[in-house]
N, C-alpha and C positions, 0 to 999 in steps of 0.2 A: 478604336474609337475613344475619344476623350470627352469626359463630362464637362460641359460649359461651366466656368467658375461660378456664375450666378446660380446655376442649377445645383451645383454641388453644395453651395452655401445654403440654398433653400432646403435641400434634403437633410443637411446637417441639423436643421432646426427641428426635424421630425422627432428627434429623441424625446422632446418634451411632450409629444403627442402620442406616446406609446399607448397601446390599447388597454392593457391591463397586465398584471403580473401573471406569468404563465404557470400552468399546473402540469405536473409531470404525468398524471394519470387521471382517468375519469373518477376514480374512487376518492380523489382528493378535492374534487371541485364540488361546491355547493351552489353553483349558478343554476337558477331556475331556467328551465327550457320550456318552450323555445325562446330565443331572443333575436333571431333573424326576422326582421320586418315587424314582429310583434312579440310581446312578452305574455306570460299567463295572465297578468293583470289586464293587459289590453284586450285579450280574448274574452275574459270574463266580463269586462265592461261592455263589449259588443253583445255578448250573449244575453245580457240583461235587457237589451233592446229587442230581442227576438221573442216571438211567441213561445211561452212555456209549453211543455208537453206532459201534463199530468195524466195519470191513468183515468180512464172514464169510470165513474162510480157504477156499482152494480145496478142500482136504480137511480135514475136521474132525469134531468130535463135540460134541453138547450133552448135558450131564449134569444131570439133575434128580432130586432126592429130596425128596418133599413129603408131609407129613401134612395132608390136606385138612380142611376144616370145612364144615358145612352152610351153606346160603344164609342170610345175615342180613338184617335189615330194610333196611339201607342198602347191601347188596351188589348190584351189577348182576347180572342173572340169568345172563348168559354171560360172566363176568369172564375177561379175558385173564390168563393166568399168564405167558406169554412170547410176544412176536412180534406179528404183525398178521394177523388172520384173512382180511382182504380183499385183501392185497397179493400180486400175482403174483411168483413166484419166491421166496416167503418161507415161513417156518415159523411155525406158531402152536400154542401149547398153551393150552387154556382149560377152564373148567368148562362143562359143557353146561347149556343153559337148562332150567329146570323139571324136572330129572331127579333131584332129591333124594328120598331116602326118610327114614326116621327115623334110620337109622344109617349110611347110605352115600350117596355122591355119585358122579357120573360125570365123568371127565376125558377130554378129546379131544385128539389130536395130529393136525395136518393140515399137509401140504406141498403147495404149489401150484407147478406148473411155469410157465415164462415165458409159455406159450401159454394159461394159465388152467386147464388140466386138472390133476386131482389126482394127485399121486404117492402120497400116503398120506392116509388118513382113518380113524384108529383110535380106539377108545374103550375105557375100562376103568372098571369100577365098583369104587370104593375105599371100604372101611369107614372111618368117621371115627376108629376106634381103630387103624387100620393106616396103611400108607404106600404110595406109588407111587414106584418107582425106574425112571427111563427113561434109556437112552443111545441117542441118535439119531446114527448115523455115516453119513457120505457121503464119496464119493471123487471124484477129478477126472473120472472117466467119467460121473458122475451117478447112480451106484448108491447107494441108500439102504437102510440096515438099522437096525432098531429092536430093542433088547434091553430086556426087561421084568423088573423085580424080580430082577436079578442073574443071569438066565439067560445061559449062554454061547452059546445058540443064538438067532439072530435070528428074529423073527416071519416065518413063511412067507407072504409076501404073495400070491404068485401063486396057490397052491392054496387057501389058507384064506380069504383076504379079497378076492380078485379086484381087486387094485389094481395100479398100474403103478409099480414102484419104480426105474425106470431113467430116465435123461435129465433128472434134476433138477439144476439149477445154482443155487447161492445167488445171489440178487440183493441189492440194498441192503436190509438187514434193519432194520425198525423194532424197536427194543428197547422195546416197550411192556409195562408191568406194571400190573396192577390187583389180581388175586387176591381173596381174601376175608378179612374181619376174623377174626383168630384162627388162620389157617393157620400152619403151621410149615414153614419151608424149611431143611432140613438141608444141602442141597448144590445148587448151581446155578452152572454155569460153561460157557463155550465154549472148546473146545480146538482148537489147530492140530495136526492129526495129523502133519504133516510135521516140525514142530519139537518136538512133544511139550510145548508150552507153553500156558498158559492166556492167551488173548487178551482174555478178559473174565470177571470173577468177580462174580456177583450174589448170592452167598450172604447177604451182609449189606446188601443194598440197602434203602433206605427205601421201603417199599411205599406208604406214605401219599403221599409226594411223587411216587412213580411213578404212582400212580393219578391224581393231579391232573394230571400232565404228559400222560398219555394223554387226559384230558378236553380239555385245551387243544389238543393237537396233532392229535387225531383228530376232535373234535366242535366245541368252541367256536370255535377258531381258523378252521378251514375254513368254518364257518357264517357267521361274521362277515365273512370275506374274500369269500365269495360274495355276501353282501348288499351290502357296500360297493362291490364291483366292479360291481354291477348298478344302482347309483343313477344317476339321470339328472335333471337340472334340469327337463327338459321334461315329466317325468311324476312330479311331486312327490306322494307319498302324503299322506294327511291324518291318519293314525293318530298319536296323541300319543306313542306309544312306538316308532314306526317308525324304524329306523336311517336310512332315506333321507329322512325328513322334516326336513331341515336348516333348513327355514323356521320350524317352530314347535315341534319337539320339544325336550326338555330334556337335561340332562347325562347322565341314565341312558341315553338313546338315543345322543346324539351324542358326548359326551366319552368315555363308556365304550367306544364303538366304536373311537375312536382309541387308547385305552389297550390294548385287546385286540389290535388290529393290531400295535402297536409291541411289545408284550410277546411275542406269538407269534413275530414276526420275530426278535427278539433271542435267543429260546431255541431256535428251530428253524433259522433261516437260510433258511427256505423263501421263494423270491422271490414266491410268490403274495401274500404280505402286503404286499410293496413295491408290487406292481401295484395292489392294492386301495387302499392308502394314496394313491397318485397319483390315482386316480379320485375318491376321497372328497374330497381337497383341491380337485380341479378343480370338483366340484359345489358346495362351499362358496364358492369364489371367484366362481362364477357367480351367487351370490346378490346380488352387487352390482347386477345388472340384472334382478332378479326382481320381479314384480308380484303383489300379493295382491288378489284380486277378491272382491266380495260376491256374494250370490245373484243379483243383477241384472246381473252382469258389469261393475260399476263398480270401478275401481281404488281400493282403500282404504288401501293401504300399499305402499311400494316399497323395494327394496334391503335393506340391512342393518338397517333399522328393523323389518322384518317379524319377528314373534315376540317383540318386546320383550326385556327383560333375560333372561327365561327361556331363550330360544333364543340370544340374542346371546352370553351368557356361555358357553354350551355350545359354540358355534362357535369362539369365541376360544380356549377351552381345548383343543378338538380340534386346531385349527391349531397351537397351541403345542406340544402333545405330539408331533404328527407332524413338526413342524419340528425339534424337539430330538432325537427318537429315530432319525429317518432323516436326520440333518443331512448327513452326508457323501455321501449319494446324491442330494441335490437339487443342481441347478445353481444358481449364484449368481443367475441371472436369476429362477429360480423362487422362491428364497428371498426375493428382493426383493418379488415379488408376494405372498407369504404375509405378510411384514412389513406391507405396505401394507394387506392385508385385515384383519389383526388391528387395526391402528390405526383403520381405517375402521369396523369393527364397533363399536369402543368409542365413537367419537365420532358414531355415527349417531343423530341427534336426532329422537325422536318428539315432535312438538309437542303431542300429546294429554295428556301428563302426565309423571310422574317414573319410569314403569316402563320405563326404558331404562338402559343402563349409565352414562349421564351422571348420571341421578338417583340410581342406586345408589351411585356413587362420589363424587359431588359434592353430594348432598343434594337435597331438593325445590327446584325452581326453579334448580338449579345449572347451571353452564355449563362446558364444556370448550373449550380452544383449538380453533378451527375455521379455521385458515389454509388458504390454497391449497396444493396439493401442492408447488408450486415453492419456497415459502419458509417452510414451517412449521419452527419451531426446537425446540419441545418440546411434549410432551403433558402437560397439567396442567389442574387446575380453575382457572378464573379468578374463581370466587366462593369464599367460605368453605366448605370441604368439611364442613359440619355434618351428620353423620348420627347424632348422639348419641341421638336418639330411636329409632333402629333397631338399637341394639347388642344388644338382647335378642331380636330376631326373626331369622328365618333367611334371608330373601330377600337382604338386603344382603350378609350374610356369604357366601352362595353366589355371588352375582354378582361380588363383589370377588375371591373365590377364583378364579373362572373368568377374570376379567380378569388377575389376577396370573400365572396359568399362561402365558397368551399373552405377557405382557410379559417375564416371566422368560426365556422361550425366545429372545426377540429383542433384549434389552437389550444384550447383548455386541456385537451387530451394528448397533444403532441406539440410541445413547445419548439420543436425543430423548425416549424414552418413560420415562426414569428418574424425572422428578418425580412422575408419577402412580403409578409402582410404589412409590416410597418413601412416598408418602402412604398407599397401601393398607397397607403394612407398619405404618405408624404407627397406623392404625385398628385393625389386628389386635392389636398388643401393648399399646396404650394404651386401647382401647375394647372390642373384641369379647371378648378373653380375660378382662379384668377383670370385665366384665359377666357372663360365664358363671361366673366364679369366685364372684361375689356370690350367684348362685342355686344353683350346684352345689358349694358349698364342701365338702359332705359326700357328694356324689354324686347328689342328687335333681334333679328338673327339673319345672317347672310344666306342661310339655306331654307328660309321659309318657303313653303309651309310644311311640306311632308317631313323632311329631316329636321326642320326646326321644332316639329311637334314632339320629337323624341326627348326634348328637355323634360317632358313629364316623367321619363325614366330617371332622369337626374334627380328629380324631386323624390321619387320612390327610393332611389339608392341612398339619398341623404337620410330619409326616414329609417332605412335599414341600418345605416351606420350609427345614427343617434341612439336607436333603441338597443343595439348590441353594446355600444359603449356604456349607456346608462345602466344596463343590466350588470355591468362589471364595475359600476361605481365611478364612471368617468363622465365628466361634463364635456360638452362639445361646442363651445362658443364659436370656434373657427368654422363650424358648419352652418352657422346662422348667416345667411347671405341676403343682403338687403335688396338685391336685384330679382330674387326669386318671385316675389309677389307681382312683379311687373310683367312677367312673361306671358300672361294670358291676354294682355291688352291688344297685341297685334292680331290675336285670334278673335277678338271681339270686333276690332276695326275692319278686319279682312273677311268676315263671314259673308257668304253669298246666300241668295234666296233659297237655294236647294240644299243648304246645310253643308256645302263643300267650300273649298278654298281655292284661290288662284293656283294654277299649276306652275308656280315659279320654282326654279331649281329642279333637281332630280325629284320626280313626283311619283308617289304611289297613292292609292285611294285614301284620302284623308277627309274624314267627316267630323262634324262638330261634336258628335256623341262619343268620340273615342275616349278611352280611359286616360290617356296622357293629357288631353286638353282638360278633362275633368280635374285631374290633379293640379294643373296650373290654376284653374279657377278657384278651387278650394284653398290652395295655398294663399291666394289673395284674399278670399272671403274670410278666412280665419286668422289672417295676419294682424298683429297688434299695431304695426306702424310701418308705413312706407309711403312714398310719393310717386306719382306718375304724371307725365305731361298730359294736359287736357282735362284733368279731373282733380277735385280736392280729395284729401285722404278719405273722408267718410263716404263721399260719392264713389270713389274708386272701389272701396271694399264692398259697398252695397251693390254697385254695378256688377261686381264679380259674383255676388250671391245670386242676383237675378239672372245673370247669364248662365250660371250653373243650373239653376232650377228650371229655367224656361227653355234654354237652347241645348243644354247638354243632357241632364236627366230628363227633361221634358221631351226630348227627341228619341230617347231610348225606349225600347219596349218596357212596359210597366213591370213585367217580370224579367229583371235583368240583374244577374248576380253581381255586376260591377258595383252596385250601390253598397254592397257589404264591404268591399275593399275600400271604397270611399269613406265609409263610416269608421273602418278600422284605422285608416291612416290619418283621418282628420276628425277626431272626436270633439274638437273644440266647437264653440258656438259660432255660427256664421253671422256676419254683420247683417243688420236689417236691410231688406231689399231697397234698392234705389232704381227707379225706372230710367232706362236709357232715353234721353232726349237731348236736344242741343243745349239745354241749360245745365245738364249734369255731365255731359261729355261732348266735346266739340266734334263736328262732322268731318274733320280732317286731322290727321296725326302724322308725325315724323319721328322715326327712331334713328338716332344720329349715326352711330358707327356702322350699323348694319345697312343704313340707307333705305329703309323701308318707308314708303309714304302711302297713305290711304286717304282717298277723298270719296265722300258719298253725299247724297242729297237728303238722306233720311235715315233714321234709326228703325224704320219699319223695314226689317230685313227682306220681307217678301217683295217689296216694291221699290227697293233702293237701287240706284245706279252706282256701281262701285268701280272706281278707277284705282288700281294699285300700281305704284311706280317704284323703281329700284335703281339706286346708284350708290353702291357700297364704297366704303373708304379703303378697301383693300381687295385683292384678288387672291384666290386659292383654287385648288382643283377639286377636292373631294366634295361632290354633290353641289358645288357652287358653279353656276353657269357663266359663260362669257356674255353677259347680258346687261352690262351697265347702261344706264339711261333708257331702259326699256319699260314698257307699261302694258297692262291689259285692261280690258273694259268689259264689264258684266252688267247686263240688265235683263232679268228674266231668262237668262241664258248667256253663254259666252258670245260676245260680239267681236272683240279683237283679243286674240289669245296668244299664249305661249304654246307653240306647236310641238308635236313629237311626243314620245313617251320613253321613259328611261329604263333600259335594262343595262345596268352598269357595265362598261367596258366593251360593249358590242360596237360593230362598225357604225350602226345608227347613232350610238351615243357619241363616239369620237368625231364623226364627220358631220353630223347634223344637230342632234338634239341639244347638246351642251354648247353648241357654237352660236355665234352671233346671228347667223342667218335664220335661225329658228325663232327669233324674237322680234318684238316691235321696237326696233332701234335703227341704226344705220350701218351699212357696210361700205367699205372703200376698197374696191378691188384693184389689185395690182397684178397683172398677168405674170410678172417676173417673180412674184413672191413664192416662197416655198414654206409650207407648214408641215411639221412632223410631230409625231408623238411616240412615246415609248410603250412597248407592249412586250412583256415577258423578256425584258432586257434588250430588245431590238428596236431600232429606229424605223418607224413605219411612215410612209408618205400619207399626209392627210389632205382632205379637201381644202381648196383655196376659196374660202367664202368671202374674203375681204374683211373679215371681222376682227374682233379683239383677240389679244394674246398677251401673255405676260411672262412665260418661261423662255429661256434662251439656251438652246441645247449646245450651241457652239461655245458659249462661255457663260455658265450659269450665274457667275457673279454679276453679270451685266443685266440679267433679267430677274424676274421674281422666282420664288420657289413654289413648287407644286404644293408643298406642305410647309408653310411659313411658321416661324416661331412667333411668340408674342411680340418680341422686339421687331421682327421683320414686317409685321403688319402696321407698325407705327413709325418706323424709321425710314430713311430714304433708301429706296430700291424699287425694283419692278413690282413689288406687291402693293405699294402704297398708291392709292388713287385719290382724286379730289372729292368725289362723291357729291352729296347735296351741299350747296353753299347758301341757299336761301329757301326758307319755307315760311308760309304765313297762311293762317285761316282767318278770314274776315266775315264768316257766316254767309254773306251774299256771294263770296268767292273764296276759292282756295288757290294757292300759288306755290309752285316749287321750281327751283332752278338748280341745275347740276351740271358738272363738267366732267366728261369722261375721256378727255384727250389722252391721258396717260394709259388708257386701256388698249390703245391701238399700237402696241409695240410691234415692230417689224421683225419677224423671226429671222429674216435674211440679213438685216443690218444691225441687229441688237448687239453683236459682238464688236462693232467698230469702235475705235478709240474716240475719246472726246476731240473736238476740233481745237483750233489754235486758241480759242477763247474759253475752252473748257466746257463748251456746250455739248450735250448729248441729244439735242432735239432731232438730229438726223437719224437716230435709231427708231423713230416713230413715224408712222404713215400720216398721223395727224399731229399738230403741234401739241407737245405735252402740257403746256400751260393753258392754252385756250383753244384746244383742237375741236371739241364737240360740246358746245353749250346747248342744253335743252331746257326750255321753259314751258311749263304747262299751266294754263289758267282754267279753272273749273268754275263755271258760272251757274249758280242755282236760280231757280224761279219757282213761283207759286201761281196757282190758278187764282186770278183776281176775284172770281165769283165765289169759289168754295174755300179758298185758302189751302187747298191740297198741294202737296209737293209735286212739281212737274219734273220730267226728265231734264237733265242738264245740257248745256252747250259747253263744249270743251275745245280749247285751242292749244295746239302743240306747235311750238316755234323752235326751230333748230338753226344754229349758226355753226358752220363747219369751216375750220381753218386747215387746209391741206397744202403745206409748203411745196409738196411734190405735184400739186395740181391734179391729184387723182380724183376721178368723179365719185361723189358720194351718192348713195341710193337709200332712200327711206323705205322701211319695210312695215307692212301691216298684215297680220295673219288672221284668217277667218275660217269658220267651220263650213260655210257654204260659199259657192261662187258669187262674187260681187256682181251687181247689175249696173250697167251703164246705158246711157241714152242710145248710143250707137253700138252695134254688136261688135265685140272684139274680134280681131282678125288674127289667124295663126301667124306667128313670127318665127317659130321654130317647132315644127311638128314633131321632131325627134325628142323634144324636151317638154312638150305640153306647155308651151309659152304663147301668150296672146298679147297683141298690142291693142290698146284702146285708141281708136282713131279719133280724128277731129282736131281742129286748130286751137281749141280752148281747153282750159283746165276743167273739164266737165266733172260733175259730181259722180261719186260711186255710192251705191246703196248696198249695205250688208244686212241681210235679214237672217235671223235664227230664232227658233222657238217662238216666243210671243213678242219679240221686240226687234228693233232695227236701229242702225246708225247710218246717217248720211254723211259721207266724207267729202268735204269741199277742199280740194288741193289748190290753194291760192299761190303758193310758192313751191318750186321755181316758177317764174313768170310764164315760161313755156315748158310745162312739165311733160315728160315722156313717161307714160304709165303702162306697165306690163302686168298681166295676170299670169301667175304660174301655179300649176297644181293639177289636181284631178284625182278623185278617189277611185278605187277598183270598181269596174263595172260601168263607168260613165263614158267610156270610149277613149280615154286618154292613153298616151303611149310615150314611153321615155326609156332612156338607157338605165341599166341596173348593174350593180357591182357583181363580181363573180360569185360572191357569197349568197346572192339571192337573185335569180334570173327573171323574176316576175317583172314584166314591162308595163302592166296596165295600172300600176300604182305610182302616181307622180306627185304625191303629197309632200315629199321630203327631198326635193331636188336641190342640188348644190354643185358647183363646179368641182370636179375631182382634181387630183394633183396635175393632170394633163390639160385642165381647162374644159373638159367635157361635162356638160350638164348631166348629172347622174342622180338617180333616186336611191336613197339609202333607207329601205323600209324598216319598220319596227321589227325587232327580234325579241322573242320568237314571233313567228308569223301569226300565231293565234292569240297574241296578247289582247286582252279585253280592252276595247276602245273606251276612252273617256270622253266627256263632252269637250275637252280641250285638245283632242288629238290634232285637229286642224286638217284642212284639205286644200286651201288656196292661200296664195301670198300676193299682196299688192306691192309692186315695186314702183316707186316714184323717183325719177331722176331728172337732172337738168339737161342731159344730152342723151342721144341714142345710145343703146347698150354697148355698142362696139366702138364708141367714140371717146377719145380722151378729152377731158375738160381743160380749158385754159384759164380757169378761175381758181385762185387760191381760196377765196371766201365764197361759200355756197350757203344758200338760205332755203329753208323748207318751212312751210306753214300750212297746217291742216286745221280746218274748222270742222268739228264733229258734232252733229246734232242727234241726240239720243231720243227715241220715240217708241210708242207702241207700234206693233206690227200693223202695217196699213192694208194687209191682205192683197197686196199687189205683187207684181213680179217684174217691175220696170224701174226706171230711174228718171229723174227730171233732166231737162236739157241744160239748165243753167244753175249756177250757184246762187244761193240766197244771199250770201255774204259778198262783199266787194272789197278789194284791196284799194285803199285810197292812194292818190298820187303822192309820191315822195318829194319833199321839198329840200330837206337836208339829209346827207348821208347818215345812215345808221338808224333811221326811224322807219318802222313798218307799222302801219295803222290799218285796222280792219273795221269796217262798218258791218255789223252783224246782219242787218236787213237792208238790202240795197234799195228797196221800195219805200223805206221810211227814213226820212232825213234825221229824225230824232232818236233813231234806234241807237243802242249803246255802241261805243267805239272802243276797241281794245288796241293799245299801243305798245309796241315792243321796241326795246333798245337793241339794235343790231351790232353795237360795238361792245368790246369786252369790258372797258371801264364803266363805272356807273355814269348814267347820262346826266349831264348838266342841263341839257336842253333837248326838247322834242319839237318837231315841226311836221305838220301834215295838212292836207287840203280836205277839209270836211265838206259835206253837202250843204251845210248851213252853219250859222254862228254856233261855235262850240262852247261858249262860256256858260251855258246853262244845260246843255245836253249831257246825258250820262256817259261816263267813260271810265276806263281804268288803264293806267300806264305802268309798265313793268320795267324794272332795272334802273331806277333812279337812285339818287344819293339818299341814304337812310336819314330819317329825322331832320329833313331839310324843308324849308319853305319855298314853294314854287308859285310863280305867278302865271296865270293863264289869260291870254288875250287872243283876239281875233282881228286880223287886219289884212285887207286885200285878198280875202279868200283863204288865208293861211291861219291855222290854229297854232299858237306858240305856247308851249309849256316850258318855262325857264326858271331855273333856280335863281331866286332873288329878283325875278322879273316883276313887271307891273301887271295889273289886272286883278282878276279873282285870285285871292290868296288861298293856297291849299298846302296842307302839311303832309309830307311823305311819312310812311310808316317806318317802323324799325327795320324793315326789310326792303325799303326803297320803293314801296308801292304808293302811287298817287291815284286817288280814285274819287269819283262822285257817282256812285251807283245807288239806285233807289233801294230803300229798305224793303225787306221781304215782309 
């Protein structure tokens, strides 16, 4: 392998970014620890925000005056106001569980003696418009008296409440605070009665941080410590997320455990975390002699090679964190053992391939120095460390980050690891970050949302690097990336009512309250300067603040330890809140290179109708799907969705989930086509879905690369796509146009030489320049009486150019079976396929949760509509692959390599279903399924009306919209309400160049009726006239003069 010259030059510049001067031995270093993720100063600054924990005075009083609030959605039911409910010798005041009424709540005070018996257990019902005032006094003899609401007389415990208020001695009191959101604390302090001084004043404590500390100190920390203390190498669990599975689990299980142990110890000082850390390190070190067995008892892997880079990097990171954060507690002998284990993990060579840390850091077929222990002098790649092809994917970035954490922790004590550490830093600043900037320059990402959310880890890693370098006196201007604050905005624009995101790309459960999304929001809210499309600087920063407070922190449980990490990483002041509305942020957005487009009718997340569209400017394999020009629609639940579920590398993933047929776009089936993919070095036949492709196995130089370099996603080859070419938001409407012709590479013809004219168009099933143009118009409306936002009307218009005259089919995926006026009839009972009968393009109604969408297929003029699908248990039956013989699950059918409709079920079979799983597919074609089309140009037009659920189970007989007669070729005009001549008309340009002229036959004079025309010449003047029943809209024409927009939209829509 040879390092690309450009990469070699980049890495050569890394010398100027060297981390710091190495130290030969720990005794020579004066670096304060920890410095990974946080320094002692960072930790002390955070601790100042936490409730202090003074000893309770021998005689004292606790004063509390509180105006309570009712239980909120994120409040724990029994929120602690003060103290520790379970600790002996302690006082606690809390809200009672499930005791709220409409206007009042219950508060309880409890004192527990050293022997576990109660001294007091009292409760008061407090109106939410009132307050509770408590004074709890105790003396050296152990007598306790409680005064309520200013009474000078203590509660008579013995006669009235039958409790024992004698013999209570204050023990070490936990100062825990959670409370409820919205409560008001007017007074809260602990008094030393002997000195008449306040030993603690909590009137102005930060309850958010207090609640987070309670979660860490009382729940998360002890739980992790218990798990880590119980780990044994002899009884290794197999769960992929099990803390003790240090053999094969990843960073979420292993590295996060180390972080939580270290963090909890530094904040609480509790030795239980040190004990747990010692055991956890011991188990990881014993991996050196661990054997992995197959089902037959044969050893298949040994030592630190077990688990590959996924587990190796997690182990290295965990050892580095625990080494750094507990540094002074380790003996030098133990530190030496940890240093050796970190190096041994990194250089553990799995001969089966590059999926170890050697491959991740040194590239495919790379090599690390592998000297004997006695004489190794440095840890470095001995081959060119070329990983340029992996800069845009996540595995190498994560593996190198884990490696760096371990090396950063020990480099001061062992300078031999410096060369590899400096190399990793070079890859970061000269490769990984620039590649991410190429794609996310304005915030978008080609693997939104789930894998796109992992950019929050990038932010966390940059914090780790900055603080480690700063601790060693090194500035890091190269780590200040201006695109970082923009990353949260797709997560604002794409948020759905239930707190989830569209299931675009490889998907795992992704909710708005996740820590990574929080880091993105805080990076924007605390940033000094950045720009983002759709909002001014100050609006953008303030919007990020409000989004974090309302949608991220506001959706988390009140007692959530993540708030401590947020405060640790982002101690700066957040910008002042800015409310999301159409004046502060537009209702539609476009992220250029990634090709993400979002359109909504409101910033009221609970009631917004969200359309997300994707047409990326390049193609790649890792977690990116073959889904160009696809969209999904959500209103109070998924209506049109990305179907399937990703378990990477399974038959379902290869043959259905990542393929075009699983998405709301088009397929162009060619029975003679042959798709294949590589699996463990072998070529495997794949399903023939008629969809997109970009790699060319016969001659990879003619197709794209599964893992392209930065240059390959920008220069001419199979990875470059046209993507979005027009986008506009006009408030009453939003519009996007994109071309995905280049996405339909033919796997069978991609190796063919250029023709006599040098053209390679014959390598594609659709014309590469204008093969698949999709235009979407999103029309907003308001209730004329109340001004409330109404659900939108959406038009999707497709122009397909197939030189081979292959029939195109438009796909729409749904969670429930669509309804039609006439009952569908079985067309292929072996594949659970149904034909929608009738001579007209009748509407289809999709209902789900509390909403519905009516789909009116106006083009093709004589549409052939098929319904395919069926969930287990609904009577469907279809063929299944040999790997899964279940035949009653027909949700994920596609033609296999032999042309047989086959269902590829989700793997594993017990995978938890998500709302976007999907069960049915609408297929709209211009010819019957088995017929070859004779048209090169094919058109599709769907009018989609979003609405509240109508509590019915049928569909109308006729479309509400009507396609107006065509006068001149290239114009398609739709009157949205066939019964109202003055209803808006939407006009599309069916030709590829910008339209100079449109002509259509309206129901009445068009010169004053509302309309919008798409695809015109930008910034041009058009004249609109009406003559002999024809509406003419012509550039430079006579009549009503109208100016086109910068994106070629001519419109006269009423203002909202």
